[in-house]
Backbone bond lengths (Angstrom), bond angles and torsions (degrees), N, CA, C in turn:
res aa  C-N    CA-C-N  psi(-1)  N-CA   C-N-CA  omega(-1)  CA-C   N-CA-C  phi
1 M - - - 1.445 - - 1.520 108.89 -
2 D 1.288 116.02 125.39 1.465 120.54 -174.50 1.530 111.61 -98.57
3 D 1.342 114.45 179.42 1.453 120.78 -177.44 1.541 112.86 -60.08
4 D 1.327 117.45 -36.53 1.467 120.62 179.29 1.530 110.96 -62.54
5 Y 1.310 115.98 -40.65 1.471 119.81 177.89 1.533 109.89 -60.27
6 W 1.330 117.38 -50.80 1.462 120.27 -175.43 1.505 112.75 -70.87
7 A 1.346 117.70 -26.50 1.468 120.73 178.52 1.525 112.24 -65.37
8 R 1.305 118.41 -17.95 1.468 122.31 177.80 1.524 111.93 -70.58
9 F 1.321 117.18 -16.45 1.457 121.00 -175.61 1.527 111.07 -106.46
10 P 1.327 117.63 149.94 1.472 120.79 176.63 1.521 110.60 -72.62
11 E 1.335 115.63 166.08 1.475 120.60 177.98 1.504 112.15 -56.27
12 A 1.331 116.68 -43.43 1.453 122.26 178.24 1.532 108.30 -104.27
13 L 1.309 115.78 123.75 1.458 121.58 -175.45 1.517 110.73 -93.94
14 T 1.318 116.15 150.12 1.454 120.81 170.82 1.540 107.60 -87.48
15 T 1.317 116.58 168.28 1.454 118.56 175.68 1.523 110.04 -65.85
16 A 1.319 118.24 -28.49 1.463 121.10 176.20 1.530 109.92 -66.65
17 D 1.366 117.11 -39.28 1.457 120.54 175.67 1.524 110.87 -61.08
18 V 1.314 115.67 -46.69 1.467 121.20 179.79 1.534 110.37 -58.83
19 A 1.334 115.52 -45.04 1.473 119.53 179.15 1.520 110.79 -60.73
20 R 1.326 117.24 -41.48 1.460 121.05 179.58 1.534 111.09 -64.35
21 I 1.329 116.12 -44.61 1.453 120.22 -178.96 1.527 111.14 -64.91
22 L 1.338 117.28 -41.19 1.462 121.24 -178.75 1.529 112.85 -83.85
23 R 1.344 116.14 -8.99 1.469 121.70 -178.68 1.518 111.18 59.42
24 V 1.342 114.24 47.90 1.457 122.30 176.25 1.520 108.13 -133.69
25 G 1.315 117.31 172.33 1.459 121.30 174.69 1.510 111.43 -74.71
26 E 1.311 115.62 161.77 1.457 120.14 -178.26 1.535 112.08 -62.97
27 K 1.344 117.46 -35.23 1.469 120.43 177.01 1.520 111.20 -63.30
28 T 1.330 116.80 -39.52 1.458 120.08 177.89 1.526 109.99 -68.16
29 A 1.306 118.44 -39.51 1.453 120.86 176.20 1.524 111.37 -60.81
30 L 1.330 117.11 -40.07 1.463 120.84 176.61 1.526 111.82 -65.74
31 R 1.325 117.12 -38.77 1.472 119.83 175.56 1.523 111.18 -62.56
32 R 1.327 115.55 -41.86 1.473 119.10 -179.91 1.536 112.10 -66.46
33 L 1.326 116.18 -31.80 1.454 120.50 174.07 1.528 109.51 -69.96
34 S 1.309 116.99 -45.82 1.462 121.33 -178.41 1.512 112.97 -62.55
35 D 1.330 117.45 -37.08 1.467 118.38 -179.79 1.532 113.73 -89.78
36 G 1.334 117.11 1.92 1.454 120.37 175.32 1.527 114.94 84.63
37 T 1.312 117.93 3.68 1.460 120.70 177.39 1.525 109.95 -64.14
38 V 1.310 116.41 -42.33 1.465 123.02 176.58 1.526 107.03 -102.06
39 P 1.343 117.58 130.40 1.467 119.41 -179.12 1.514 111.36 -70.70
40 G 1.325 115.76 134.76 1.449 120.44 178.55 1.506 111.76 -168.30
41 Y 1.310 114.97 178.54 1.468 122.39 -176.30 1.521 107.40 -132.55
42 R 1.322 115.43 123.92 1.459 120.03 177.89 1.510 108.19 -95.58
43 L 1.322 116.27 99.05 1.450 119.81 -174.96 1.513 113.67 -86.47
44 S 1.318 116.78 -20.74 1.457 120.70 173.81 1.517 108.23 -150.87
45 D 1.319 117.16 176.63 1.477 120.37 -175.36 1.517 112.95 -54.67
46 R 1.325 117.02 -36.11 1.463 119.62 -174.79 1.524 113.44 -119.97
47 S 1.310 118.08 17.25 1.465 118.68 -174.18 1.529 111.83 -133.79
48 W 1.320 113.86 120.70 1.456 122.58 175.52 1.521 109.62 -105.84
49 V 1.322 115.93 146.92 1.467 122.54 168.49 1.509 105.99 -118.11
50 I 1.332 115.30 123.08 1.462 121.53 179.98 1.514 106.88 -123.96
51 F 1.314 117.49 122.61 1.443 120.94 -178.56 1.535 110.33 -91.51
52 R 1.330 114.69 129.48 1.461 122.86 -178.71 1.519 111.84 -50.90
53 D 1.325 117.43 -47.54 1.464 120.28 -174.68 1.521 112.29 -68.07
54 E 1.341 117.33 -32.22 1.468 119.69 176.92 1.535 110.13 -70.86
55 L 1.318 116.32 -40.18 1.472 118.41 178.04 1.508 110.48 -65.39
56 R 1.320 116.52 -41.84 1.465 120.33 177.76 1.520 111.23 -59.43
57 S 1.316 117.25 -45.06 1.462 122.29 179.33 1.527 110.69 -60.21
58 M 1.343 116.14 -44.24 1.461 120.86 179.92 1.532 110.00 -63.03
59 L 1.316 117.53 -44.26 1.457 120.94 -178.00 1.552 111.19 -66.99
60 E 1.316 115.70 -38.03 1.480 118.55 177.49 1.536 110.19 -65.85
61 A 1.335 117.03 -34.60 1.470 120.10 -179.79 1.514 112.18 -69.01
62 V 1.337 117.31 -34.53 1.471 119.73 -176.78 1.540 112.23 -92.85
63 S 1.306 116.49 1.26 1.463 121.23 176.92 1.526 109.83 -67.03
64 N 1.310 115.34 148.55 1.472 117.05 176.44 1.533 111.70 -70.04
65 W 1.316 116.87 -4.26 1.463 122.29 172.23 1.521 111.04 -104.29
66 G 1.310 117.75 -5.32 1.462 121.60 -177.64 1.517 111.58 -85.21
67 N 1.309 114.80 177.72 1.460 120.30 -179.11 1.517 112.04 -101.97
68 G 1.326 118.63 3.25 1.453 121.76 177.10 1.510 114.11 83.33
69 T 1.304 118.19 -2.78 1.475 121.49 -177.08 1.518 109.00 -118.88
70 P 1.345 117.97 111.14 1.465 117.94 176.21 1.518 111.32 -69.94
71 V 1.298 115.45 141.66 1.455 120.73 176.52 1.529 108.03 -76.92
72 D 1.318 118.12 132.53 1.460 121.01 177.14 1.534 107.32 -70.94
73 V 1.313 117.09 119.66 1.444 123.71 -176.00 1.530 109.31 -101.72
74 D 1.324 117.66 131.22 1.458 121.63 175.73 1.528 107.92 -97.28
75 V 1.315 115.80 95.40 1.465 120.87 -176.56 1.539 112.51 -69.47
76 L 1.309 116.71 -14.96 1.482 121.47 -179.93 1.524 113.17 -95.25
77 A 1.307 118.79 -3.52 1.475 122.61 -171.74 1.527 112.86 -57.65
78 D 1.322 117.57 -37.19 1.467 120.81 -176.05 1.534 112.96 -89.42
79 Y 1.316 117.42 7.74 1.460 121.13 -178.63 1.520 109.95 -102.98
80 P 1.342 116.70 152.72 1.480 119.49 178.16 1.518 111.84 -68.70
81 D 1.327 116.60 166.97 1.462 121.18 178.99 1.514 111.73 -66.21
82 E 1.330 118.01 -28.78 1.458 122.92 177.50 1.516 107.77 -115.99
83 L 1.336 116.17 123.37 1.463 120.53 -178.84 1.515 110.36 -112.57
84 G 1.322 115.16 141.83 1.461 122.04 172.85 1.524 108.60 -102.20
85 Y 1.339 115.26 -177.65 1.457 118.89 -175.54 1.534 111.47 -63.58
86 R 1.323 119.02 -31.76 1.465 120.64 -179.39 1.545 111.44 -64.72
87 E 1.314 115.50 -44.57 1.476 118.67 176.72 1.516 110.95 -63.88
88 L 1.346 116.43 -39.65 1.453 119.69 178.06 1.522 112.63 -63.96
89 M 1.333 116.65 -38.17 1.462 120.62 177.30 1.524 110.59 -61.69
90 R 1.342 116.38 -44.52 1.462 119.87 179.96 1.535 111.14 -67.58
91 L 1.305 116.33 -47.40 1.463 121.55 -178.44 1.522 112.41 -61.47
92 L 1.343 116.41 -49.56 1.446 120.29 -173.09 1.534 113.61 -92.12
93 G 1.339 116.89 -8.49 1.451 120.41 178.41 1.520 113.08 66.22
94 K 1.282 117.30 33.24 1.471 121.51 -177.58 1.535 109.85 -121.38
95 S 1.322 115.78 163.46 1.451 122.14 -178.76 1.539 111.14 -77.10
96 K 1.324 115.32 163.52 1.456 121.10 177.24 1.543 111.39 -57.33
97 P 1.360 118.60 -46.26 1.475 117.37 178.25 1.545 112.83 -59.89
98 T 1.312 117.64 -37.92 1.471 119.75 178.85 1.517 110.50 -65.63
99 I 1.348 116.78 -45.87 1.469 120.25 178.85 1.519 110.09 -58.00
100 Y 1.337 117.75 -47.24 1.458 120.73 -179.37 1.539 111.52 -64.51
101 A 1.319 117.39 -38.46 1.469 119.42 177.29 1.512 110.25 -63.54
102 W 1.345 117.81 -42.05 1.447 120.76 178.75 1.527 112.37 -66.48
103 L 1.327 116.94 -33.43 1.461 120.11 175.37 1.538 110.15 -69.93
104 D 1.323 116.14 -44.55 1.479 120.54 -179.29 1.507 112.41 -61.41
105 D 1.350 118.49 -38.92 1.466 119.51 -178.79 1.530 113.41 -97.14
106 A 1.328 116.71 10.61 1.480 123.47 175.92 1.532 113.21 65.91
107 T 1.325 117.92 23.45 1.456 120.03 171.85 1.516 109.30 -62.53
108 I 1.318 115.46 -40.47 1.472 120.27 170.25 1.533 107.09 -117.95
109 P 1.328 116.67 143.03 1.474 119.34 -175.09 1.521 110.73 -74.48
110 G 1.308 115.97 140.89 1.456 119.70 177.49 1.502 111.73 -156.58
111 H 1.303 114.74 166.72 1.466 121.89 178.91 1.524 106.46 -130.26
112 Q 1.317 115.53 126.75 1.456 119.04 179.45 1.519 108.49 -96.23
113 V 1.341 115.49 118.20 1.448 122.75 -178.54 1.525 107.80 -122.02
114 N 1.317 116.18 117.19 1.473 121.49 -178.93 1.530 111.46 51.07
115 G 1.325 116.93 41.28 1.443 121.53 177.12 1.518 115.80 82.37
116 L 1.327 117.63 -1.79 1.464 121.65 179.83 1.535 109.40 -111.15
117 W 1.326 115.56 138.70 1.451 120.69 177.69 1.519 110.66 -85.49
118 V 1.327 116.00 136.66 1.449 122.97 172.44 1.531 107.14 -126.35
119 V 1.315 115.81 131.88 1.461 121.41 177.72 1.517 107.45 -118.12
120 Y 1.325 115.88 127.47 1.449 120.02 179.37 1.534 108.73 -89.06
121 R 1.314 114.42 134.16 1.465 120.80 -174.14 1.525 112.68 -55.46
122 H 1.324 117.39 -43.68 1.483 119.08 -178.60 1.525 111.91 -64.44
123 E 1.327 118.15 -34.15 1.453 121.08 176.77 1.524 111.63 -71.80
124 L 1.333 115.93 -38.47 1.454 120.16 177.18 1.517 110.66 -64.45
125 R 1.334 116.26 -41.70 1.463 120.19 178.25 1.519 110.63 -59.54
126 A 1.345 117.57 -44.26 1.458 120.83 178.57 1.533 111.30 -63.49
127 A 1.331 116.36 -40.08 1.470 119.58 179.61 1.522 111.03 -66.65
128 L 1.325 117.54 -41.91 1.461 120.67 176.72 1.520 111.33 -62.69
129 D 1.311 117.36 -43.38 1.465 120.60 178.56 1.528 111.33 -59.03
130 A 1.347 115.60 -36.66 1.451 119.26 179.98 1.531 112.21 -71.87
131 K 1.334 117.98 -21.79 1.443 122.74 -178.88 1.543 112.27 -101.20
132 R 1.302 116.46 2.39 1.469 121.75 -177.87 1.532 109.24 -64.34
133 N 1.333 116.51 139.31 1.468 120.19 -178.65 1.518 112.22 -74.78
134 K 1.292 117.92 -15.08 1.454 122.46 178.89 1.515 107.68 -142.85
135 P 1.311 118.30 108.71 1.475 120.13 -176.31 1.528 112.23 -55.31
136 R 1.303 115.28 147.94 1.474 121.44 -179.34 1.526 111.11 -53.86
137 A 1.308 117.18 -36.58 1.486 120.75 -176.89 1.531 111.07 -63.21
138 E 1.330 117.40 -27.08 1.475 120.51 -178.55 1.524 112.01 -85.75
139 R 1.336 116.86 -13.42 1.457 119.90 -179.92 1.530 109.78 -92.00
140 P 1.301 118.04 149.52 1.475 118.92 176.94 1.502 110.28 -59.57
141 A 1.325 116.86 146.91 1.460 123.23 -179.90 1.523 110.28 -67.52
142 A 1.306 116.22 149.30 1.459 121.35 176.82 1.509 110.54 -69.78
143 S 1.303 116.37 150.52 1.462 122.49 177.74 1.527 107.32 -70.97
144 S 1.317 117.43 142.24 1.455 121.86 -178.94 1.517 110.93 -111.82
145 D 1.309 117.05 40.91 1.484 121.14 179.92 1.485 111.27 -66.02
């Protein structure tokens, strides 16, 4: 699968996107997320966040042409140190009401300053790592070439 193929998908995939990419049903995609086969983050009881680049890395690693080691992808690398709700919507692929609900109930860490939410990238990274379906320690280490 080349760059043109992956460019058709948003940064944050839906479970329907994952099912399409894996050529399975959505229930099977959800099972693969639940058991950690597919990398993802369960941010609430019914909501998964799956990053395109992490799924791509995993698929390349398990390819019969791959080396078996997924590259650790930093999905936050291109984002500023302080994120607002618009960046969070793009990054997480969720609506404004969902982002605000997650900020209000502390699903994602934030600071409300003069009525505006600010999320610091390092705190968001820690929160995502805590919600990861498969801890980093259980995944093969990234290559350091």
